[in-house]
KEVOTI-348815 format. One record per residue: residue number from 1; residue in three letters; chain; x, y, z of N, C-alpha, C in turn. Coordinates in Angstrom, 2 decimals. Example, Ala and Ser with C-alpha at 12.3 -4.5 7.8 and 13.67 -1.06 7.14 Angstrom:
<rs>
+-----+---------+--------+---------+---------+---------+---------+---------+---------+---------+---------+---------+
: num : residuo : cadena :     n.x :     n.y :     n.z :    ca.x :    ca.y :    ca.z :     c.x :     c.y :     c.z :
+-----+---------+--------+---------+---------+---------+---------+---------+---------+---------+---------+---------+
:   1 :     ALA :      A :   13.19 :   -5.69 :    7.80 :   12.30 :   -4.50 :    7.80 :   13.20 :   -3.30 :    7.80 :
:   2 :     SER :      A :   12.85 :   -2.25 :    7.08 :   13.67 :   -1.06 :    7.14 :   12.90 :    0.03 :    7.87 :
+-----+---------+--------+---------+---------+---------+---------+---------+---------+---------+---------+---------+
</rs>
This chain:
<rs>
+-----+---------+--------+---------+---------+---------+---------+---------+---------+---------+---------+---------+
: num : residuo : cadena :     n.x :     n.y :     n.z :    ca.x :    ca.y :    ca.z :     c.x :     c.y :     c.z :
+-----+---------+--------+---------+---------+---------+---------+---------+---------+---------+---------+---------+
:   1 :     MET :      A :    5.89 :   82.56 :   75.93 :    4.68 :   83.24 :   75.51 :    4.07 :   82.62 :   74.26 :
:   2 :     ALA :      A :    4.88 :   82.03 :   73.41 :    4.38 :   81.50 :   72.14 :    3.32 :   80.42 :   72.35 :
:   3 :     ALA :      A :    3.46 :   79.61 :   73.39 :    2.49 :   78.54 :   73.62 :    1.14 :   79.07 :   74.09 :
:   4 :     ILE :      A :    1.12 :   80.24 :   74.69 :   -0.13 :   80.79 :   75.20 :   -1.01 :   81.32 :   74.07 :
:   5 :     ARG :      A :   -0.42 :   81.92 :   73.06 :   -1.19 :   82.56 :   71.99 :   -2.16 :   81.61 :   71.28 :
:   6 :     PRO :      A :   -1.72 :   80.43 :   70.83 :   -2.69 :   79.53 :   70.18 :   -3.83 :   79.12 :   71.11 :
:   7 :     LYS :      A :   -3.52 :   78.92 :   72.37 :   -4.57 :   78.54 :   73.32 :   -5.59 :   79.67 :   73.48 :
:   8 :     GLN :      A :   -5.09 :   80.90 :   73.59 :   -6.00 :   82.03 :   73.73 :   -6.84 :   82.21 :   72.47 :
:   9 :     ASP :      A :   -6.21 :   82.02 :   71.30 :   -6.95 :   82.11 :   70.04 :   -8.06 :   81.06 :   69.97 :
:  10 :     ALA :      A :   -7.76 :   79.86 :   70.45 :   -8.74 :   78.77 :   70.43 :   -9.91 :   79.08 :   71.37 :
:  11 :     ILE :      A :   -9.61 :   79.62 :   72.54 :  -10.67 :   80.01 :   73.47 :  -11.53 :   81.11 :   72.86 :
:  12 :     ASP :      A :  -10.88 :   82.08 :   72.22 :  -11.61 :   83.17 :   71.57 :  -12.54 :   82.63 :   70.48 :
:  13 :     LEU :      A :  -12.10 :   81.59 :   69.78 :  -12.93 :   80.99 :   68.75 :  -14.20 :   80.39 :   69.35 :
:  14 :     ILE :      A :  -14.08 :   79.71 :   70.49 :  -15.26 :   79.15 :   71.16 :  -16.20 :   80.28 :   71.58 :
:  15 :     LEU :      A :  -15.65 :   81.35 :   72.12 :  -16.48 :   82.49 :   72.53 :  -17.18 :   83.12 :   71.33 :
:  16 :     GLN :      A :  -16.47 :   83.23 :   70.22 :  -17.06 :   83.76 :   68.98 :  -18.21 :   82.88 :   68.51 :
:  17 :     PHE :      A :  -17.99 :   81.58 :   68.52 :  -18.99 :   80.60 :   68.11 :  -20.26 :   80.74 :   68.96 :
:  18 :     MET :      A :  -20.10 :   80.82 :   70.28 :  -21.26 :   80.95 :   71.17 :  -21.96 :   82.30 :   70.98 :
:  19 :     TYR :      A :  -21.18 :   83.36 :   70.83 :  -21.77 :   84.68 :   70.62 :  -22.58 :   84.71 :   69.32 :
:  20 :     ALA :      A :  -22.06 :   84.05 :   68.30 :  -22.78 :   83.99 :   67.01 :  -24.13 :   83.30 :   67.17 :
:  21 :     ILE :      A :  -24.17 :   82.23 :   67.95 :  -25.44 :   81.54 :   68.19 :  -26.39 :   82.45 :   68.98 :
:  22 :     ASP :      A :  -25.87 :   83.07 :   70.03 :  -26.72 :   83.91 :   70.89 :  -27.28 :   85.12 :   70.17 :
:  23 :     THR :      A :  -26.54 :   85.64 :   69.19 :  -26.98 :   86.84 :   68.47 :  -27.57 :   86.52 :   67.10 :
:  24 :     ASN :      A :  -27.71 :   85.22 :   66.80 :  -28.25 :   84.76 :   65.52 :  -27.49 :   85.37 :   64.34 :
:  25 :     ASP :      A :  -26.16 :   85.36 :   64.46 :  -25.29 :   85.95 :   63.44 :  -24.67 :   84.83 :   62.60 :
:  26 :     ARG :      A :  -25.33 :   84.50 :   61.52 :  -24.89 :   83.38 :   60.69 :  -23.50 :   83.61 :   60.10 :
:  27 :     THR :      A :  -23.21 :   84.83 :   59.67 :  -21.89 :   85.12 :   59.10 :  -20.79 :   84.86 :   60.12 :
:  28 :     LEU :      A :  -20.98 :   85.33 :   61.34 :  -20.00 :   85.11 :   62.39 :  -19.89 :   83.62 :   62.71 :
:  29 :     LEU :      A :  -21.03 :   82.94 :   62.76 :  -21.01 :   81.50 :   63.03 :  -20.21 :   80.76 :   61.96 :
:  30 :     GLU :      A :  -20.51 :   81.03 :   60.70 :  -19.82 :   80.33 :   59.61 :  -18.32 :   80.63 :   59.62 :
:  31 :     SER :      A :  -17.94 :   81.82 :   60.05 :  -16.51 :   82.15 :   60.10 :  -15.80 :   81.39 :   61.22 :
:  32 :     SER :      A :  -16.56 :   80.76 :   62.11 :  -16.00 :   79.96 :   63.20 :  -15.79 :   78.51 :   62.80 :
:  33 :     LEU :      A :  -16.44 :   78.07 :   61.74 :  -16.51 :   76.65 :   61.41 :  -15.59 :   76.26 :   60.27 :
:  34 :     HIS :      A :  -14.96 :   75.11 :   60.42 :  -14.18 :   74.49 :   59.35 :  -15.17 :   73.94 :   58.32 :
:  35 :     ALA :      A :  -14.77 :   73.89 :   57.07 :  -15.64 :   73.39 :   56.01 :  -16.13 :   71.97 :   56.30 :
:  36 :     ASP :      A :  -15.30 :   71.17 :   56.96 :  -15.64 :   69.77 :   57.25 :  -16.05 :   69.56 :   58.71 :
:  37 :     VAL :      A :  -16.61 :   70.57 :   59.34 :  -16.97 :   70.48 :   60.75 :  -17.93 :   69.32 :   61.01 :
:  38 :     VAL :      A :  -17.78 :   68.71 :   62.18 :  -18.71 :   67.69 :   62.65 :  -19.25 :   68.15 :   64.00 :
:  39 :     TYR :      A :  -20.57 :   68.26 :   64.09 :  -21.23 :   68.63 :   65.34 :  -21.82 :   67.36 :   65.94 :
:  40 :     ASP :      A :  -21.23 :   66.90 :   67.03 :  -21.67 :   65.69 :   67.72 :  -22.70 :   66.10 :   68.77 :
:  41 :     GLN :      A :  -23.95 :   65.83 :   68.48 :  -25.03 :   66.20 :   69.40 :  -25.58 :   65.01 :   70.16 :
:  42 :     SER :      A :  -24.84 :   63.89 :   70.16 :  -25.32 :   62.69 :   70.85 :  -25.47 :   62.92 :   72.36 :
:  43 :     GLY :      A :  -24.77 :   63.91 :   72.90 :  -24.89 :   64.23 :   74.31 :  -26.22 :   64.87 :   74.69 :
:  44 :     LEU :      A :  -27.08 :   65.08 :   73.71 :  -28.43 :   65.61 :   73.95 :  -29.48 :   64.50 :   74.04 :
:  45 :     GLU :      A :  -29.10 :   63.27 :   73.70 :  -30.07 :   62.18 :   73.58 :  -30.80 :   61.87 :   74.88 :
:  46 :     LYS :      A :  -30.11 :   61.93 :   76.02 :  -30.78 :   61.64 :   77.29 :  -31.82 :   62.70 :   77.63 :
:  47 :     VAL :      A :  -31.61 :   63.90 :   77.15 :  -32.56 :   64.99 :   77.41 :  -33.74 :   64.91 :   76.45 :
:  48 :     THR :      A :  -33.46 :   64.70 :   75.18 :  -34.52 :   64.72 :   74.17 :  -35.27 :   63.39 :   74.08 :
:  49 :     GLY :      A :  -34.60 :   62.30 :   74.47 :  -35.20 :   60.98 :   74.33 :  -35.23 :   60.50 :   72.90 :
:  50 :     MET :      A :  -34.45 :   61.15 :   72.05 :  -34.42 :   60.80 :   70.62 :  -32.98 :   60.61 :   70.18 :
:  51 :     PRO :      A :  -32.78 :   59.81 :   69.12 :  -31.43 :   59.72 :   68.54 :  -31.02 :   61.09 :   67.99 :
:  52 :     MET :      A :  -29.80 :   61.46 :   68.23 :  -29.28 :   62.75 :   67.76 :  -28.01 :   62.47 :   66.96 :
:  53 :     PRO :      A :  -28.15 :   62.18 :   65.68 :  -26.98 :   61.84 :   64.87 :  -26.07 :   63.05 :   64.67 :
:  54 :     PRO :      A :  -24.80 :   62.80 :   64.36 :  -23.89 :   63.92 :   64.11 :  -24.30 :   64.70 :   62.86 :
:  55 :     ILE :      A :  -24.02 :   65.99 :   62.89 :  -24.27 :   66.87 :   61.75 :  -22.91 :   67.14 :   61.12 :
:  56 :     LYS :      A :  -22.83 :   66.96 :   59.81 :  -21.53 :   67.08 :   59.13 :  -21.58 :   68.20 :   58.10 :
:  57 :     GLY :      A :  -20.54 :   69.01 :   58.11 :  -20.40 :   70.07 :   57.12 :  -20.82 :   71.43 :   57.64 :
:  58 :     LEU :      A :  -20.22 :   72.45 :   57.07 :  -20.46 :   73.82 :   57.51 :  -21.91 :   74.24 :   57.32 :
:  59 :     ARG :      A :  -22.44 :   74.06 :   56.14 :  -23.81 :   74.52 :   55.86 :  -24.83 :   73.79 :   56.72 :
:  60 :     ALA :      A :  -24.73 :   72.47 :   56.83 :  -25.70 :   71.71 :   57.62 :  -25.63 :   72.09 :   59.10 :
:  61 :     THR :      A :  -24.42 :   72.31 :   59.60 :  -24.26 :   72.70 :   61.00 :  -24.83 :   74.10 :   61.24 :
:  62 :     ALA :      A :  -24.50 :   75.04 :   60.36 :  -25.02 :   76.40 :   60.50 :  -26.54 :   76.42 :   60.37 :
:  63 :     ASP :      A :  -27.09 :   75.65 :   59.43 :  -28.54 :   75.59 :   59.26 :  -29.21 :   75.10 :   60.54 :
:  64 :     LEU :      A :  -28.67 :   74.03 :   61.12 :  -29.26 :   73.47 :   62.33 :  -29.20 :   74.47 :   63.49 :
:  65 :     LEU :      A :  -28.03 :   75.03 :   63.73 :  -27.86 :   75.92 :   64.88 :  -28.65 :   77.22 :   64.72 :
:  66 :     MET :      A :  -28.63 :   77.79 :   63.54 :  -29.38 :   79.04 :   63.32 :  -30.88 :   78.79 :   63.31 :
:  67 :     GLY :      A :  -31.30 :   77.61 :   62.88 :  -32.73 :   77.29 :   62.83 :  -33.30 :   76.82 :   64.15 :
:  68 :     SER :      A :  -32.45 :   76.53 :   65.12 :  -32.94 :   76.07 :   66.42 :  -32.57 :   77.09 :   67.49 :
:  69 :     VAL :      A :  -31.41 :   76.95 :   68.07 :  -31.00 :   77.83 :   69.18 :  -30.82 :   79.27 :   68.71 :
:  70 :     GLY :      A :  -30.33 :   79.47 :   67.50 :  -30.08 :   80.81 :   66.99 :  -31.32 :   81.68 :   66.89 :
:  71 :     ARG :      A :  -32.48 :   81.07 :   66.74 :  -33.72 :   81.85 :   66.59 :  -34.39 :   82.11 :   67.93 :
:  72 :     MET :      A :  -33.74 :   81.74 :   69.02 :  -34.32 :   81.90 :   70.35 :  -33.68 :   83.09 :   71.07 :
:  73 :     ASP :      A :  -34.25 :   83.44 :   72.21 :  -33.55 :   84.28 :   73.17 :  -32.68 :   83.32 :   73.98 :
:  74 :     ALA :      A :  -31.39 :   83.37 :   73.76 :  -30.50 :   82.42 :   74.42 :  -29.19 :   83.11 :   74.79 :
:  75 :     THR :      A :  -28.61 :   82.65 :   75.89 :  -27.26 :   83.05 :   76.25 :  -26.51 :   81.82 :   76.71 :
:  76 :     HIS :      A :  -25.27 :   81.72 :   76.29 :  -24.39 :   80.61 :   76.65 :  -23.19 :   81.21 :   77.38 :
:  77 :     HIS :      A :  -23.11 :   80.94 :   78.67 :  -22.04 :   81.49 :   79.51 :  -20.97 :   80.41 :   79.65 :
:  78 :     VAL :      A :  -19.84 :   80.62 :   78.98 :  -18.83 :   79.58 :   78.83 :  -17.65 :   79.88 :   79.75 :
:  79 :     THR :      A :  -17.15 :   78.82 :   80.42 :  -16.08 :   79.00 :   81.40 :  -15.27 :   77.72 :   81.58 :
:  80 :     ASN :      A :  -14.28 :   77.77 :   82.45 :  -13.45 :   76.62 :   82.83 :  -12.80 :   75.96 :   81.61 :
:  81 :     PHE :      A :  -12.12 :   76.75 :   80.82 :  -11.47 :   76.24 :   79.61 :  -10.24 :   75.42 :   79.94 :
:  82 :     ARG :      A :  -10.10 :   74.33 :   79.23 :   -8.90 :   73.49 :   79.30 :   -8.49 :   73.22 :   77.87 :
:  83 :     VAL :      A :   -7.29 :   73.65 :   77.48 :   -6.82 :   73.53 :   76.10 :   -5.56 :   72.68 :   76.09 :
:  84 :     GLN :      A :   -5.53 :   71.70 :   75.19 :   -4.31 :   70.91 :   75.03 :   -4.07 :   70.63 :   73.56 :
:  85 :     THR :      A :   -2.79 :   70.45 :   73.23 :   -2.40 :   70.19 :   71.85 :   -2.60 :   68.72 :   71.53 :
:  86 :     LEU :      A :   -3.18 :   68.48 :   70.37 :   -3.31 :   67.13 :   69.84 :   -2.27 :   66.98 :   68.74 :
:  87 :     SER :      A :   -1.84 :   65.78 :   68.48 :   -0.92 :   65.59 :   67.37 :   -1.61 :   64.70 :   66.36 :
:  88 :     PRO :      A :   -1.22 :   64.64 :   65.13 :    0.01 :   65.17 :   64.55 :   -0.16 :   66.51 :   63.86 :
:  89 :     ASP :      A :   -1.37 :   67.04 :   63.72 :   -1.55 :   68.23 :   62.87 :   -1.71 :   69.53 :   63.66 :
:  90 :     ASP :      A :   -1.19 :   69.57 :   64.89 :   -1.25 :   70.77 :   65.73 :   -2.67 :   71.22 :   66.04 :
:  91 :     ALA :      A :   -3.61 :   70.29 :   65.97 :   -4.97 :   70.61 :   66.39 :   -4.97 :   70.84 :   67.90 :
:  92 :     LEU :      A :   -5.91 :   71.63 :   68.36 :   -6.08 :   71.86 :   69.79 :   -7.42 :   71.29 :   70.22 :
:  93 :     GLU :      A :   -7.42 :   70.65 :   71.38 :   -8.66 :   70.18 :   71.98 :   -9.03 :   71.15 :   73.10 :
:  94 :     ILE :      A :  -10.27 :   71.58 :   73.10 :  -10.75 :   72.50 :   74.11 :  -11.92 :   71.85 :   74.83 :
:  95 :     LYS :      A :  -11.83 :   71.80 :   76.14 :  -12.96 :   71.37 :   76.96 :  -13.37 :   72.56 :   77.80 :
:  96 :     CYS :      A :  -14.66 :   72.73 :   77.97 :  -15.16 :   73.82 :   78.80 :  -16.58 :   73.49 :   79.25 :
:  97 :     TYR :      A :  -17.05 :   74.28 :   80.19 :  -18.41 :   74.16 :   80.68 :  -19.22 :   75.37 :   80.25 :
:  98 :     SER :      A :  -20.53 :   75.20 :   80.23 :  -21.39 :   76.36 :   80.02 :  -22.67 :   76.19 :   80.83 :
:  99 :     ILE :      A :  -23.23 :   77.32 :   81.16 :  -24.61 :   77.36 :   81.62 :  -25.35 :   78.10 :   80.52 :
: 100 :     SER :      A :  -26.35 :   77.45 :   79.99 :  -27.07 :   77.97 :   78.82 :  -28.53 :   78.20 :   79.17 :
: 101 :     TYR :      A :  -28.99 :   79.39 :   78.83 :  -30.38 :   79.78 :   79.07 :  -31.09 :   79.90 :   77.72 :
: 102 :     HIS :      A :  -32.25 :   79.29 :   77.61 :  -33.00 :   79.27 :   76.35 :  -34.46 :   79.65 :   76.62 :
: 103 :     TYR :      A :  -34.95 :   80.61 :   75.83 :  -36.35 :   81.04 :   75.90 :  -36.87 :   81.21 :   74.48 :
: 104 :     ARG :      A :  -38.18 :   81.07 :   74.32 :  -38.78 :   81.40 :   73.03 :  -38.49 :   82.87 :   72.73 :
: 105 :     LEU :      A :  -38.35 :   83.19 :   71.47 :  -38.05 :   84.55 :   71.06 :  -39.05 :   85.53 :   71.66 :
: 106 :     GLY :      A :  -38.54 :   86.55 :   72.33 :  -39.37 :   87.57 :   72.94 :  -39.82 :   87.27 :   74.36 :
: 107 :     GLU :      A :  -39.51 :   86.08 :   74.88 :  -40.00 :   85.70 :   76.21 :  -38.94 :   85.76 :   77.30 :
: 108 :     ALA :      A :  -37.72 :   86.03 :   76.97 :  -36.65 :   85.99 :   77.98 :  -36.83 :   87.03 :   79.07 :
: 109 :     ILE :      A :  -37.42 :   88.16 :   78.72 :  -37.57 :   89.21 :   79.72 :  -38.99 :   89.28 :   80.29 :
: 110 :     VAL :      A :  -39.78 :   88.25 :   80.02 :  -41.12 :   88.15 :   80.61 :  -40.98 :   87.30 :   81.87 :
: 111 :     PRO :      A :  -41.18 :   87.89 :   83.06 :  -40.85 :   87.20 :   84.31 :  -41.51 :   85.84 :   84.52 :
: 112 :     ASP :      A :  -42.73 :   85.63 :   84.07 :  -43.41 :   84.38 :   84.38 :  -43.26 :   83.31 :   83.30 :
: 113 :     LYS :      A :  -42.45 :   83.57 :   82.28 :  -42.23 :   82.57 :   81.22 :  -41.11 :   81.63 :   81.64 :
: 114 :     GLU :      A :  -41.35 :   80.35 :   81.43 :  -40.33 :   79.37 :   81.78 :  -39.48 :   79.08 :   80.55 :
: 115 :     GLY :      A :  -38.20 :   78.97 :   80.78 :  -37.27 :   78.62 :   79.73 :  -36.67 :   77.25 :   80.01 :
: 116 :     PHE :      A :  -35.55 :   76.99 :   79.38 :  -34.82 :   75.75 :   79.57 :  -33.38 :   76.12 :   79.88 :
: 117 :     ILE :      A :  -32.89 :   75.66 :   81.02 :  -31.54 :   75.96 :   81.46 :  -30.76 :   74.65 :   81.51 :
: 118 :     ALA :      A :  -29.52 :   74.70 :   81.04 :  -28.71 :   73.48 :   81.05 :  -27.27 :   73.80 :   81.43 :
: 119 :     GLY :      A :  -26.68 :   72.89 :   82.17 :  -25.25 :   72.90 :   82.41 :  -24.64 :   71.90 :   81.44 :
: 120 :     ASN :      A :  -23.69 :   72.35 :   80.63 :  -23.14 :   71.51 :   79.57 :  -21.63 :   71.41 :   79.66 :
: 121 :     GLU :      A :  -21.12 :   70.34 :   79.10 :  -19.69 :   70.23 :   78.84 :  -19.52 :   70.22 :   77.32 :
: 122 :     TYR :      A :  -18.64 :   71.05 :   76.83 :  -18.32 :   71.09 :   75.40 :  -16.91 :   70.55 :   75.21 :
: 123 :     THR :      A :  -16.76 :   69.72 :   74.20 :  -15.44 :   69.25 :   73.78 :  -15.30 :   69.61 :   72.31 :
: 124 :     SER :      A :  -14.26 :   70.36 :   72.01 :  -14.06 :   70.86 :   70.65 :  -12.66 :   70.53 :   70.17 :
: 125 :     GLU :      A :  -12.54 :   70.46 :   68.86 :  -11.23 :   70.34 :   68.23 :  -11.13 :   71.47 :   67.22 :
: 126 :     VAL :      A :  -10.06 :   72.24 :   67.31 :   -9.86 :   73.35 :   66.39 :   -8.55 :   73.16 :   65.64 :
: 127 :     VAL :      A :   -8.57 :   73.60 :   64.39 :   -7.38 :   73.53 :   63.52 :   -7.29 :   74.83 :   62.74 :
: 128 :     LYS :      A :   -6.11 :   75.08 :   62.20 :   -5.95 :   76.24 :   61.32 :   -6.35 :   75.85 :   59.91 :
: 129 :     ASP :      A :   -7.08 :   76.75 :   59.25 :   -7.44 :   76.51 :   57.85 :   -6.29 :   76.97 :   56.95 :
: 130 :     ASP :      A :   -6.51 :   76.93 :   55.64 :   -5.46 :   77.28 :   54.68 :   -4.98 :   78.73 :   54.82 :
: 131 :     SER :      A :   -5.83 :   79.59 :   55.37 :   -5.45 :   81.00 :   55.54 :   -4.81 :   81.26 :   56.90 :
: 132 :     GLY :      A :   -4.67 :   80.21 :   57.72 :   -4.03 :   80.36 :   59.02 :   -4.98 :   80.73 :   60.14 :
: 133 :     GLN :      A :   -6.30 :   80.72 :   59.87 :   -7.30 :   81.05 :   60.89 :   -7.76 :   79.79 :   61.61 :
: 134 :     TRP :      A :   -7.93 :   79.89 :   62.92 :   -8.46 :   78.77 :   63.69 :   -9.93 :   78.57 :   63.37 :
: 135 :     LYS :      A :  -10.31 :   77.30 :   63.19 :  -11.70 :   76.94 :   62.87 :  -12.10 :   75.71 :   63.68 :
: 136 :     LEU :      A :  -13.37 :   75.63 :   64.03 :  -13.89 :   74.44 :   64.71 :  -14.02 :   73.29 :   63.72 :
: 137 :     ARG :      A :  -13.32 :   72.20 :   64.00 :  -13.42 :   71.01 :   63.16 :  -14.38 :   69.99 :   63.78 :
: 138 :     LYS :      A :  -14.42 :   69.96 :   65.10 :  -15.35 :   69.08 :   65.81 :  -15.89 :   69.85 :   67.01 :
: 139 :     PHE :      A :  -17.16 :   69.63 :   67.28 :  -17.80 :   70.25 :   68.45 :  -18.78 :   69.24 :   69.01 :
: 140 :     ALA :      A :  -18.63 :   68.91 :   70.28 :  -19.53 :   67.95 :   70.93 :  -20.12 :   68.59 :   72.18 :
: 141 :     ILE :      A :  -21.39 :   68.34 :   72.39 :  -22.09 :   68.83 :   73.58 :  -22.52 :   67.64 :   74.42 :
: 142 :     ARG :      A :  -22.40 :   67.78 :   75.73 :  -22.91 :   66.78 :   76.66 :  -23.63 :   67.53 :   77.78 :
: 143 :     VAL :      A :  -24.91 :   67.28 :   77.93 :  -25.69 :   67.92 :   78.98 :  -25.39 :   67.23 :   80.30 :
: 144 :     LEU :      A :  -24.97 :   68.01 :   81.29 :  -24.66 :   67.48 :   82.62 :  -25.88 :   67.56 :   83.54 :
: 145 :     TRP :      A :  -26.67 :   68.60 :   83.37 :  -27.90 :   68.77 :   84.13 :  -28.80 :   69.74 :   83.36 :
: 146 :     CYS :      A :  -30.08 :   69.69 :   83.66 :  -30.99 :   70.61 :   82.99 :  -32.24 :   70.82 :   83.84 :
: 147 :     LYS :      A :  -32.91 :   71.91 :   83.53 :  -34.13 :   72.25 :   84.25 :  -34.99 :   73.11 :   83.34 :
: 148 :     GLY :      A :  -36.28 :   72.86 :   83.34 :  -37.17 :   73.74 :   82.61 :  -38.02 :   73.04 :   81.57 :
: 149 :     ASP :      A :  -38.47 :   73.84 :   80.65 :  -39.45 :   73.43 :   79.65 :  -38.76 :   73.16 :   78.31 :
: 150 :     LEU :      A :  -38.57 :   71.90 :   78.00 :  -37.90 :   71.51 :   76.76 :  -38.68 :   71.95 :   75.52 :
: 151 :     SER :      A :  -39.97 :   72.18 :   75.66 :  -40.78 :   72.57 :   74.50 :  -40.42 :   73.95 :   73.95 :
: 152 :     VAL :      A :  -39.60 :   74.73 :   74.66 :  -39.19 :   76.04 :   74.13 :  -38.41 :   75.89 :   72.83 :
: 153 :     PHE :      A :  -37.86 :   74.70 :   72.59 :  -37.11 :   74.45 :   71.36 :  -38.02 :   74.15 :   70.18 :
: 154 :     GLY :      A :  -39.30 :   73.97 :   70.41 :  -40.21 :   73.62 :   69.32 :  -40.11 :   72.13 :   69.02 :
: 155 :     SER :      A :  -40.50 :   71.77 :   67.80 :  -40.49 :   70.34 :   67.45 :  -39.13 :   69.88 :   67.00 :
+-----+---------+--------+---------+---------+---------+---------+---------+---------+---------+---------+---------+
</rs>
């Protein structure tokens, strides 16, 4: 049973992270992130047609996510978790899929408004911080497919 608990905690951390984005809860989001988190958004480049450099640090990552997806009507449905131990520092790698729905704020329940839907693969690395809490140290997104109006994200 001991081996299952860290894996379940790591999965719960990913769910917490996604819920924080969907509910625009910055406090919850920041409690998910390691101080030295790296958000690898290069997997968005084929969709955006622009370079997407990594975002480094808790504040910069939270600012980006809360200022973009966090301010939208969005839901991220995460599934198919695969967790494995990395060495040497007992970090865990989590891979999972999501279907993510994005609409401009207030438009998600308007039937004729188009949003942006994407099937994504997430690869994350989680570690325990000094207090023993699991935190996201690395998070990477790769869009597998998408449909809709990319302009819902703004500029």
